[in-house]
N, C-alpha and C positions, 0 to 999 in steps of 0.2 A: 238245551237242558243238559244236566249232568247225569252221567251213568252212576247208578248206585250199586255198590258191591254188597249185597245182602249177606253173603257169607262172612265178609270182613266185619260187617256191623255186629253180627252175632258172635264173631270170634270162633267160627267152626270151619272145618275143611269142606271142600266141595263134595266129598263123598260121605259126609256126615249122615248118620242114621236119623230117623224121625225122633227117636228118643234123645239123641245127643242135641238135636236142634231145639227140642222142647225144653230140655234141661238148661241149655245156655240161655234161652229166652227168659225163662222164669227167674233165673239168677240175675240177669241184667235188669229185668223189669222191676224186681224188688229194689235193686240198687239205685235206679234212676227215677223211680216213681216220684212225681213232684210233692206228694204228701209226705215223703220220707226225705228226699234229697232237695234241699233248698237252694242249690247253686244255680247260677244263671244258665249253665249248659244243660241242666237236667231235662228241661222241657223238650228242647230240640232233640236230645239224645233219646228220650223216651218215645218220641214220634218215630224216629228212625228204627228203633227196636221193634215197635209194633208193626211197622210196615214190612220190615224184613221177615218177621214171623208170619205175617199174612201171606207172604209169597212162599217161603221155604217150608212152612207148616202145612201147605196145601199141595197135594201131589200134582194136580193138573197145572197149577200156577208155577210150581217149581220146574216142571218139565218145559214149559214155555220159556221161562227165564233162562234155563240152562242152554236152550237152543241158540241163544245169542253167542255162545262160545265162552271159553275160559280166558281169553286174552285181554278182556276189558279190564280197566282199572278204575277204582272209585274216583269220581271227579272228572273223568274223561268226557269230552263232549259227545253227546248222543243225540241222534235224530230218529224220531219214531217212524215205524213203517207206515206206508200209506193207509189211510182210513182209521188209524188209531188215535190221531191227534185231535179229533173233533168231538170226542165223547165229552158230555157236559154233566157233571154231577154236582150236587149241593144246591138244588133249587135255583139254577141259573147263575150261580157264582162262578162256575167254570173251573175245570182243572183238578178238582179234588173230590174224593168220595169219603164221606164221614162214616167212620166205623165205631169209634169209642167216644164217650162223653164223660169227662171227669170234672164237671163243674166249670168247664172252660173249653176253648177251641183247641182241644188236645188231639183230635183224631184226624186232622186233615192229611190225606195221602198226597204224595208228591206228584208233579206232572209226569215224572218218569214212570211211576206206578200206573197212573191213569192211561198213559199212552200205550202200555203193554196189556193191561188187564181190564180196560174199559168195557169191552164186550162181555167178558166173563162176569164182572161185577154187576152189569146190567141185568143178568139173569137172576141176581139175588136181590133186586130192588123190590119196591112195593111195601116198604114199612117193616120188613123183618130182617133180622141179622142173619149172617151166614152161620152154619152150625159150628164152624171152627171159631168164629169170633165170639160166640156166646160162651164157649168153653175155655177161652184163652186164659182166663184168670181164675179158674177153678182152684180152690184151696188157698187163695191169696188172702192175707190178712195184714193190712198196713196199719191198723190201729187208728184210723182217721176217717172221719165222715166223708163219704163220696168216693172212697177208695175202690169200691166194687163197681158202681155205676151200672148203666144199662146200655145195650147196643143201640145205635141209631143210624139208620140208612136214609139217604135222600133219593128222590126220584129223578130219573133222567128227563131232561126237558124235551128231548126228541129221541126217536129210535136211532139205533146204530146205523141203519141203512140210510135214513134221512141225513144223519150227520156226515156220513161218508161222502155223499154226493153234493154237499153244499160248500162251494168255494174251497175245494181241497187244495192245499198248498203243496206243490210237488217239488219246490226248491229245497235244497239241502245246504246247510252251512257247516263247515268244518274248519278247524284250526290247522294251519300249515306252519310247522317249525322250519325255519331256514337259518343257515349259518352265513358268515361273511364269505366263505368260499362259494356257496351257492349263488350269492349275489354277484360275486366277482366273475365266475365262469360264464355266466349268461347262457348256460346250456339248459335244456329242458330237465325239470326235476320230476322224478318218478314219485307219484303219490299213490299210496296203497291205503285202502279203507274197506270196512265191511259195509255192504249195502243191505239193509234190513227192510224187507218188503212183506206185505200181507200176502199170504198164499192165495193164489187164484185157482188152485187145483182141488181145493177141498170139496168133497161130495156135498151137494145141497141138502141131503137128508141127515147130515151130521155124522156120517160114518167115518171110519179111520182113513186118514190121508197118508199115503206112502211118501209123498213129496216132502211134507213138513213134519211128519211123525205125529200128527194130531195137535201140534202146538199152535197152528193158525198163522205162523210167520216162518219165513225162510231167510237165511243169511247167505249172501254171496260175496266173496272177496273180489274187489275190483282193483285194477291198476291202470292209471292214466299218467300221461306226461304233460307237464305244464311249464311254459316258459315265462319267467317273471320279467316285467319291464324294468329298465334301469331306473334307479332312484326311488324304488318302491319303499314305502315307509311302514313302520309298525302300525298294525291295526287296519291297514288298507285291505280291500277285498279284491280278489281276482275271480272273474266270472268265467266258468267253463260251461258252455251251452250244451244242453242235452244230456248232462251227466247227473241229473237229479233223480228223483223218484218217478216211477211210471204208474199211471192209473189203469183201470180196467179197460179203458178205451185206447190205450197205446200212447197217450200223450206223456211227454217227459218234461220234467222241470230242469232247472239249471243247478250246477254245483257252485257254491261261493266259498272260496278259500280265504279265511282271515289270516293275514300274515302275522306271525309271531317270530320276531328276530331274536335268536338265542345263540350265543357263541361263547365258548369257554376261554378263548384266547384274546378276543377283541371286544372292546366297547364300540358300539356303532352309533354314529350320529349323522344321519343322512348318508353322504358319500365319504365322510371322514371317519377314520378308524383310530383307536387308541389301544396300545398294548404295553404291558409292563416289561421293563428291561432291568434285570437284577444285577447289582454290583455290590462289592464288599466295601466296608468302611475305608480301607486304604485307597481303593480305586476312586471312591468319592472324593477323597482329599487330594490325591495326586493327579487324578484324571486317568483315562485309559481308552483303549479301543475295544469295541465289541462287534461281533458278527451276529446279526439277528435275522430270523426268518420272516419274510413278508409274503404276501400273496403274489408279489411280482418276482420272488426269488430271494436268495440270501444276499445281504448287503452289509458292508462294514460302516460303523458309525464311530464318531469320536466323542467321548464323554469329557467335557472340560473339567479342569481342576476345581475343587471346592463346590461340587455339585450337591445340592440337597435332595433328600428323598421327596418324591412327588413332582420334581421339576420336569417340564415337558421339552422335548426336542422335536421340532417340526420337520418332517421329511416330506417334501412336496411331491405330488403326483404318485404317491404310493398307496392311495386309498382305493375306493370303489369306483366303477365306471359312472360317468355322467351321461345325461340324456344327449347332450350336444357334442359328445366326444371328450376325451381327456379323462382325468381321474381326480378324485379328492386327495386329501393329505393323510399321512400316517403320523400320529403323535406317539413318540417313544417316551413313556412315563417312567422315570428313574425310580427304582425301588431298592433301597439299601438293605441288605440281608447279612446276618451274622452266620458264618460257616458253622456247621454242627460239630465238625471235627477239630475245633480250635485247640491248640496245644497250650501247655502250662507256660511255656516260654512266651508265647504270643500274649497270653493274659498278663504276664508280668510287664511286657512292653506297653500294653494298654494302661496299666496302672501308672507307669512312668509318665505316659502322655497326660493322664488325668492329673497327676501331681504338678505337671508343668502348667496346666490350665488355670 
Protein backbone atom coordinates (compact mmCIF):
# COMPACT_ATOMS: atom_id res chain seq x y z
CA UNK A 1 0.00 0.00 0.00
CA UNK A 2 1.05 3.62 -0.41
CA UNK A 3 2.14 5.92 2.41
CA UNK A 4 -0.09 8.99 2.76
CA UNK A 5 1.48 12.33 3.68
CA UNK A 6 -1.39 13.91 5.59
CA UNK A 7 0.52 17.16 6.14
CA UNK A 8 1.04 17.52 2.39
CA UNK A 9 -2.62 16.75 1.70
CA UNK A 10 -3.75 19.59 3.99
CA UNK A 11 -0.90 21.86 2.87
CA UNK A 12 0.46 22.48 6.37
CA UNK A 13 3.88 22.10 7.99
CA UNK A 14 4.64 19.21 10.32
CA UNK A 15 4.74 21.60 13.30
CA UNK A 16 1.39 23.19 12.44
CA UNK A 17 -0.88 24.06 15.36
CA UNK A 18 -4.35 22.58 15.87
CA UNK A 19 -5.87 25.88 14.76
CA UNK A 20 -3.78 25.94 11.56
CA UNK A 21 -4.73 22.36 10.74
CA UNK A 22 -8.44 23.00 11.31
CA UNK A 23 -8.34 26.18 9.24
CA UNK A 24 -6.60 24.43 6.34
CA UNK A 25 -9.07 21.55 6.51
CA UNK A 26 -12.17 23.73 6.50
CA UNK A 27 -10.84 25.75 3.54
CA UNK A 28 -10.08 22.64 1.47
CA UNK A 29 -13.31 20.89 2.45
CA UNK A 30 -15.33 23.85 1.18
CA UNK A 31 -13.33 23.88 -2.05
CA UNK A 32 -13.59 20.18 -2.86
CA UNK A 33 -16.97 19.19 -1.43
CA UNK A 34 -18.78 17.32 -4.26
CA UNK A 35 -21.91 19.41 -3.80
CA UNK A 36 -19.83 22.45 -4.72
CA UNK A 37 -17.03 21.08 -6.88
CA UNK A 38 -18.27 19.00 -9.82
CA UNK A 39 -14.85 18.01 -11.20
CA UNK A 40 -13.86 14.33 -11.44
CA UNK A 41 -11.02 14.79 -8.97
CA UNK A 42 -13.15 16.40 -6.25
CA UNK A 43 -14.52 13.18 -4.72
CA UNK A 44 -11.10 11.56 -4.36
CA UNK A 45 -9.56 14.77 -3.06
CA UNK A 46 -12.40 15.22 -0.57
CA UNK A 47 -11.82 11.71 0.83
CA UNK A 48 -8.10 12.40 1.29
CA UNK A 49 -8.84 15.69 3.05
CA UNK A 50 -11.27 14.05 5.47
CA UNK A 51 -8.83 11.25 6.22
CA UNK A 52 -5.95 13.68 6.79
CA UNK A 53 -8.00 15.72 9.24
CA UNK A 54 -9.21 12.56 11.01
CA UNK A 55 -5.54 11.93 11.86
CA UNK A 56 -4.00 15.38 12.30
CA UNK A 57 -7.05 16.77 14.07
CA UNK A 58 -6.80 14.09 16.77
CA UNK A 59 -3.89 14.41 19.21
CA UNK A 60 -3.48 10.68 19.83
CA UNK A 61 -3.67 9.69 16.16
CA UNK A 62 -1.31 12.47 15.16
CA UNK A 63 1.24 11.33 17.72
CA UNK A 64 1.12 7.77 16.38
CA UNK A 65 1.36 8.99 12.78
CA UNK A 66 4.34 11.25 13.58
CA UNK A 67 6.15 8.31 15.16
CA UNK A 68 6.65 6.88 11.66
CA UNK A 69 9.22 9.62 11.08
CA UNK A 70 9.44 12.62 8.78
CA UNK A 71 11.44 10.98 5.98
CA UNK A 72 8.46 9.29 4.33
CA UNK A 73 7.10 10.70 1.07
CA UNK A 74 3.55 10.51 -0.22
CA UNK A 75 3.11 7.52 -2.52
CA UNK A 76 6.09 5.61 -1.12
CA UNK A 77 5.48 1.92 -0.54
CA UNK A 78 4.43 1.26 3.05
CA UNK A 79 4.04 -2.00 4.95
CA UNK A 80 1.85 -1.98 8.10
CA UNK A 81 3.31 -3.16 11.41
CA UNK A 82 2.38 -6.67 12.59
CA UNK A 83 -1.16 -6.99 13.89
CA UNK A 84 -2.50 -3.84 12.25
CA UNK A 85 -3.22 -5.28 8.82
CA UNK A 86 -6.11 -7.55 9.82
CA UNK A 87 -8.62 -5.07 11.24
CA UNK A 88 -11.89 -5.35 9.38
CA UNK A 89 -14.29 -2.44 9.24
CA UNK A 90 -17.39 -1.83 7.22
CA UNK A 91 -19.53 -4.88 8.05
CA UNK A 92 -17.19 -7.47 6.53
CA UNK A 93 -16.15 -5.47 3.46
CA UNK A 94 -12.62 -5.18 4.80
CA UNK A 95 -10.03 -2.47 4.83
CA UNK A 96 -12.12 0.68 5.41
CA UNK A 97 -13.84 2.47 8.27
CA UNK A 98 -16.90 4.53 7.31
CA UNK A 99 -16.95 7.94 8.95
CA UNK A 100 -19.03 10.29 6.76
CA UNK A 101 -22.05 9.78 4.58
CA UNK A 102 -22.94 12.45 2.02
CA UNK A 103 -25.47 10.56 -0.03
CA UNK A 104 -22.86 8.17 -1.45
CA UNK A 105 -19.80 6.14 -0.56
CA UNK A 106 -17.82 9.24 0.31
CA UNK A 107 -16.28 8.24 3.61
CA UNK A 108 -14.15 5.17 3.02
CA UNK A 109 -10.83 5.46 4.79
CA UNK A 110 -7.77 4.03 3.04
CA UNK A 111 -6.00 0.77 3.87
CA UNK A 112 -3.07 2.88 5.08
CA UNK A 113 -5.31 4.58 7.64
CA UNK A 114 -6.88 1.30 8.77
CA UNK A 115 -3.48 -0.38 9.16
CA UNK A 116 -2.34 2.31 11.61
CA UNK A 117 -5.50 3.23 13.47
CA UNK A 118 -7.68 0.12 13.32
CA UNK A 119 -7.33 -0.56 17.02
CA UNK A 120 -8.04 3.05 17.95
CA UNK A 121 -11.11 3.27 15.71
CA UNK A 122 -12.34 0.00 17.16
CA UNK A 123 -12.79 1.78 20.48
CA UNK A 124 -15.16 4.20 18.76
CA UNK A 125 -17.36 1.50 17.19
CA UNK A 126 -20.84 0.55 18.25
CA UNK A 127 -22.93 2.91 16.16
CA UNK A 128 -21.67 6.26 17.41
CA UNK A 129 -19.38 8.78 15.72
CA UNK A 130 -16.21 10.04 17.33
CA UNK A 131 -16.51 13.45 18.97
CA UNK A 132 -14.14 14.98 16.42
CA UNK A 133 -16.03 13.48 13.50
CA UNK A 134 -19.33 14.96 14.66
CA UNK A 135 -17.83 18.44 14.94
CA UNK A 136 -15.75 18.38 11.77
CA UNK A 137 -18.28 20.30 9.71
CA UNK A 138 -19.60 22.70 12.35
CA UNK A 139 -20.53 25.95 10.64
CA UNK A 140 -20.38 24.59 7.10
CA UNK A 141 -23.07 25.67 4.67
CA UNK A 142 -22.73 24.38 1.13
CA UNK A 143 -26.20 25.44 0.05
CA UNK A 144 -27.16 21.94 -1.10
CA UNK A 145 -29.17 19.10 0.30
CA UNK A 146 -27.09 16.43 2.00
CA UNK A 147 -24.15 18.75 2.61
CA UNK A 148 -24.20 18.27 6.36
CA UNK A 149 -25.04 14.57 6.59
CA UNK A 150 -24.68 12.40 9.69
CA UNK A 151 -21.76 10.38 11.01
CA UNK A 152 -21.91 6.64 10.35
CA UNK A 153 -19.67 3.97 11.87
CA UNK A 154 -19.47 0.26 11.10
CA UNK A 155 -18.90 -2.55 13.54
CA UNK A 156 -15.76 -4.67 13.54
CA UNK A 157 -16.44 -8.26 12.47
CA UNK A 158 -14.05 -9.61 15.06
CA UNK A 159 -11.98 -8.23 17.93
CA UNK A 160 -8.49 -6.87 17.40
CA UNK A 161 -6.99 -9.76 19.35
CA UNK A 162 -8.75 -12.36 17.20
CA UNK A 163 -7.75 -10.53 14.04
CA UNK A 164 -4.10 -10.38 15.06
CA UNK A 165 -3.79 -14.12 15.62
CA UNK A 166 -5.52 -15.26 12.42
CA UNK A 167 -3.12 -16.00 9.56
CA UNK A 168 -0.89 -13.03 10.20
CA UNK A 169 1.24 -12.30 7.16
CA UNK A 170 4.78 -11.58 8.30
CA UNK A 171 6.22 -11.10 4.81
CA UNK A 172 7.25 -7.60 3.72
CA UNK A 173 7.38 -6.34 0.13
CA UNK A 174 9.41 -3.28 -0.84
CA UNK A 175 10.63 -1.69 -4.07
CA UNK A 176 14.37 -1.75 -4.78
CA UNK A 177 15.63 0.87 -7.24
CA UNK A 178 18.72 -0.32 -9.11
CA UNK A 179 20.92 1.30 -11.77
CA UNK A 180 22.87 -0.14 -14.68
CA UNK A 181 26.04 0.09 -12.59
CA UNK A 182 24.40 -1.94 -9.79
CA UNK A 183 23.58 -4.68 -12.31
CA UNK A 184 27.05 -4.49 -13.89
CA UNK A 185 29.14 -4.59 -10.70
CA UNK A 186 27.40 -7.72 -9.37
CA UNK A 187 28.32 -6.67 -5.86
CA UNK A 188 25.98 -6.79 -2.84
CA UNK A 189 23.71 -3.74 -2.70
CA UNK A 190 23.02 -2.08 0.64
CA UNK A 191 19.28 -1.80 1.24
CA UNK A 192 18.08 0.57 3.97
CA UNK A 193 14.48 0.71 5.13
CA UNK A 194 12.33 1.48 8.15
CA UNK A 195 10.88 -1.54 9.90
CA UNK A 196 7.59 -0.63 11.57
CA UNK A 197 6.36 -3.04 14.22
CA UNK A 198 3.65 -3.12 16.82
CA UNK A 199 5.14 -2.41 20.21
CA UNK A 200 5.27 -5.51 22.42
CA UNK A 201 6.34 -3.61 25.55
CA UNK A 202 3.17 -1.61 26.16
CA UNK A 203 1.72 -2.15 29.67
CA UNK A 204 -1.36 -4.40 29.58
CA UNK A 205 -3.33 -1.93 31.69
CA UNK A 206 -3.01 0.79 29.05
CA UNK A 207 -0.44 2.86 30.94
CA UNK A 208 2.23 5.00 29.28
CA UNK A 209 4.88 3.04 27.36
CA UNK A 210 8.38 4.54 27.35
CA UNK A 211 9.45 2.32 24.42
CA UNK A 212 6.96 3.62 21.85
CA UNK A 213 5.90 6.84 23.59
CA UNK A 214 2.31 5.66 23.82
CA UNK A 215 1.87 5.36 20.04
CA UNK A 216 1.55 1.57 20.02
CA UNK A 217 4.15 1.16 17.27
CA UNK A 218 7.91 1.50 17.02
CA UNK A 219 10.17 2.23 14.06
CA UNK A 220 13.62 0.73 13.59
CA UNK A 221 15.97 1.52 10.71
CA UNK A 222 17.45 -1.62 9.17
CA UNK A 223 20.29 -2.12 6.71
CA UNK A 224 20.95 -5.36 4.82
CA UNK A 225 23.07 -6.38 1.83
CA UNK A 226 21.52 -8.11 -1.18
CA UNK A 227 23.29 -9.60 -4.22
CA UNK A 228 21.25 -9.53 -7.40
CA UNK A 229 21.43 -12.46 -9.85
CA UNK A 230 22.60 -11.77 -13.44
CA UNK A 231 19.93 -10.90 -16.03
CA UNK A 232 17.36 -9.93 -13.41
CA UNK A 233 14.49 -8.02 -14.99
CA UNK A 234 12.12 -5.19 -14.13
CA UNK A 235 9.35 -6.33 -11.79
CA UNK A 236 11.05 -9.54 -10.64
CA UNK A 237 11.29 -10.24 -6.92
CA UNK A 238 14.31 -11.10 -4.78
CA UNK A 239 13.55 -13.03 -1.62
CA UNK A 240 15.56 -12.36 1.56
CA UNK A 241 14.73 -14.97 4.18
CA UNK A 242 14.03 -13.93 7.75
CA UNK A 243 14.06 -10.17 7.12
CA UNK A 244 10.30 -9.66 7.30
CA UNK A 245 8.14 -8.79 10.30
CA UNK A 246 8.25 -10.67 13.60
CA UNK A 247 5.25 -11.82 15.62
CA UNK A 248 4.91 -12.13 19.36
CA UNK A 249 6.11 -15.75 19.16
CA UNK A 250 9.42 -14.81 17.57
CA UNK A 251 8.57 -16.08 14.10
CA UNK A 252 9.86 -13.93 11.23
CA UNK A 253 8.63 -13.57 7.68
CA UNK A 254 10.63 -12.87 4.54
CA UNK A 255 11.49 -9.65 2.74
CA UNK A 256 10.59 -9.46 -0.96
CA UNK A 257 12.34 -6.80 -3.02
CA UNK A 258 10.57 -5.83 -6.24
CA UNK A 259 13.15 -4.71 -8.80
CA UNK A 260 12.66 -1.25 -10.30
CA UNK A 261 15.38 -0.55 -12.90
CA UNK A 262 15.97 3.17 -13.12
CA UNK A 263 19.00 4.81 -14.73
CA UNK A 264 19.55 8.39 -15.96
CA UNK A 265 22.26 7.49 -18.47
CA UNK A 266 21.15 4.16 -19.93
CA UNK A 267 18.01 2.57 -21.31
CA UNK A 268 18.08 -1.06 -20.18
CA UNK A 269 16.63 -3.98 -22.14
CA UNK A 270 17.69 -7.25 -20.55
CA UNK A 271 21.49 -7.32 -20.87
CA UNK A 272 21.56 -4.70 -23.66
CA UNK A 273 22.08 -1.00 -22.98
CA UNK A 274 21.36 2.14 -24.98
CA UNK A 275 22.85 5.58 -24.34
CA UNK A 276 22.79 8.88 -26.23
CA UNK A 277 25.89 10.26 -27.94
CA UNK A 278 25.62 13.96 -28.74
CA UNK A 279 27.11 15.41 -31.95
CA UNK A 280 26.81 18.75 -33.78
CA UNK A 281 25.25 19.19 -37.24
CA UNK A 282 28.67 19.52 -38.96
CA UNK A 283 29.83 16.33 -37.23
CA UNK A 284 26.70 14.57 -38.42
CA UNK A 285 27.35 15.61 -42.03
CA UNK A 286 31.12 15.09 -42.14
CA UNK A 287 31.54 12.29 -39.60
CA UNK A 288 33.71 12.43 -36.49
CA UNK A 289 35.37 10.52 -33.67
CA UNK A 290 33.94 10.56 -30.16
CA UNK A 291 35.11 9.26 -26.80
CA UNK A 292 32.26 7.91 -24.71
CA UNK A 293 32.06 6.55 -21.18
CA UNK A 294 30.79 2.99 -20.74
CA UNK A 295 30.49 0.62 -17.79
CA UNK A 296 33.58 -1.10 -19.16
CA UNK A 297 35.60 2.14 -19.35
CA UNK A 298 36.10 4.93 -21.87
CA UNK A 299 36.24 3.94 -25.55
CA UNK A 300 36.57 5.78 -28.87
CA UNK A 301 33.92 5.37 -31.56
CA UNK A 302 33.69 6.60 -35.13
CA UNK A 303 30.56 8.38 -36.31
CA UNK A 304 30.27 7.87 -40.10
CA UNK A 305 29.44 10.81 -42.43
CA UNK A 306 25.79 11.64 -43.13
CA UNK A 307 24.57 10.17 -39.84
CA UNK A 308 20.99 11.04 -38.88
CA UNK A 309 19.71 11.76 -35.37
CA UNK A 310 18.41 8.58 -33.74
CA UNK A 311 20.70 6.27 -35.68
CA UNK A 312 22.15 3.39 -33.62
CA UNK A 313 25.75 2.19 -33.54
CA UNK A 314 26.06 -1.28 -31.99
CA UNK A 315 29.04 -1.83 -29.72
CA UNK A 316 29.35 -5.53 -28.99
CA UNK A 317 30.04 -6.96 -25.53
CA UNK A 318 29.78 -3.59 -23.75
CA UNK A 319 26.47 -4.26 -22.04
CA UNK A 320 25.45 -6.06 -18.82
CA UNK A 321 26.69 -9.49 -17.63
CA UNK A 322 24.95 -12.63 -18.91
CA UNK A 323 24.11 -15.68 -16.80
CA UNK A 324 26.35 -17.96 -18.84
CA UNK A 325 29.22 -15.49 -19.10
CA UNK A 326 29.94 -12.69 -21.51
CA UNK A 327 28.07 -9.42 -21.91
CA UNK A 328 25.23 -7.88 -23.84
CA UNK A 329 25.65 -5.04 -26.30
CA UNK A 330 25.76 -1.26 -25.96
CA UNK A 331 23.83 0.78 -28.51
CA UNK A 332 25.16 4.30 -29.06
CA UNK A 333 22.16 6.38 -30.12
CA UNK A 334 23.19 9.48 -32.09
CA UNK A 335 21.60 12.73 -30.95
CA UNK A 336 22.24 15.87 -33.01
CA UNK A 337 22.33 19.02 -30.86
CA UNK A 338 22.73 22.71 -31.70
CA UNK A 339 25.43 24.50 -29.64
CA UNK A 340 24.04 27.25 -27.41
CA UNK A 341 26.94 29.63 -28.09
CA UNK A 342 26.62 29.62 -31.88
CA UNK A 343 28.07 32.79 -33.46
CA UNK A 344 26.56 35.17 -36.02
CA UNK A 345 29.11 34.02 -38.58
CA UNK A 346 28.09 30.41 -38.10
CA UNK A 347 24.45 31.36 -38.55
CA UNK A 348 25.33 33.06 -41.82
CA UNK A 349 27.06 29.91 -43.02
CA UNK A 350 23.97 27.89 -42.20
CA UNK A 351 21.91 30.35 -44.21
CA UNK A 352 24.24 29.82 -47.18
CA UNK A 353 23.90 26.07 -46.84
CA UNK A 354 20.13 26.42 -46.68
CA UNK A 355 20.16 28.54 -49.83
CA UNK A 356 22.14 25.84 -51.66
CA UNK A 357 19.64 23.17 -50.65
